[in-house]
C-alpha positions in Angstrom: -130.5 3.8 98.2 -131.5 7.4 98.0 -128.6 9.5 96.5 -128.0 12.6 94.5 -128.0 12.1 90.8 -124.4 13.3 90.9 -123.5 10.2 92.9 -125.5 7.7 91.0 -122.8 6.7 88.5 -120.2 5.9 91.2 -122.9 4.0 93.2 -124.0 2.1 90.1 -120.4 1.2 89.4 -119.7 0.1 92.9 -122.9 -1.8 93.6 -124.0 -3.2 90.2 -127.3 -3.4 88.4 -129.2 -5.2 91.1 -128.9 -2.3 93.5 -131.8 0.3 93.4 -130.9 4.0 93.3 -133.5 6.7 93.8 -132.5 10.2 93.0 -134.3 13.3 94.5 -133.6 16.9 93.4 -134.4 16.4 89.8 -134.9 19.6 87.8 -136.5 20.2 84.4 -133.9 20.8 81.7 -131.0 20.2 84.0 -129.5 21.3 87.3 -129.7 24.5 89.1 -132.0 27.4 89.8 -132.6 27.2 93.5 -131.1 26.6 97.0 -130.3 22.9 96.4 -126.7 22.3 95.4 -126.8 18.7 94.2 -129.6 18.8 91.6 -129.4 17.2 88.1 -131.8 16.9 85.2 -133.8 13.9 84.2 -131.4 12.7 81.5 -128.3 13.0 83.7 -130.0 11.1 86.6 -131.0 8.2 84.4 -127.7 8.2 82.5 -125.8 8.1 85.8 -127.8 4.9 86.8 -130.9 6.1 88.7 -133.7 3.6 88.8 -136.2 6.2 89.9 -136.3 9.9 90.4 -138.1 12.3 92.7 -139.4 15.6 91.4 -140.9 17.9 94.1 -140.5 21.7 93.9 -140.4 22.1 90.2 -143.9 20.8 90.1 -145.4 22.0 93.4 -144.1 25.6 92.9 -144.8 25.9 89.2 -147.4 28.4 88.1 -149.1 25.5 86.3 -148.2 22.3 88.2 -150.1 20.1 85.8 -148.2 21.5 82.8 -144.9 21.1 84.6 -145.8 17.5 85.5 -146.6 16.8 81.9 -143.4 18.4 80.8 -141.4 16.2 83.2 -143.2 13.1 82.0 -142.3 14.0 78.4 -138.7 14.6 79.4 -138.6 11.1 81.1 -140.2 9.4 78.1 -137.7 11.2 75.7 -134.8 9.7 77.6 -136.1 6.1 77.2 -136.8 6.3 73.5 
């Protein structure tokens, strides 16, 4: 299911570990900063039960997209250490 990271915890609780949750609207360092209202950070999305995340604008609109992609990868790796 595709769902906000804000909803991932309740979905995980209701549907269990065998249910796949993909969360778009992921922002570096946490929520906020643009027109989307239901954004969360990497750590919150995974802590809430996301199996996968989608990062779009923070990378595509960054002054240095490669650097932002690398930063996001580091943030993801840090959560799973």
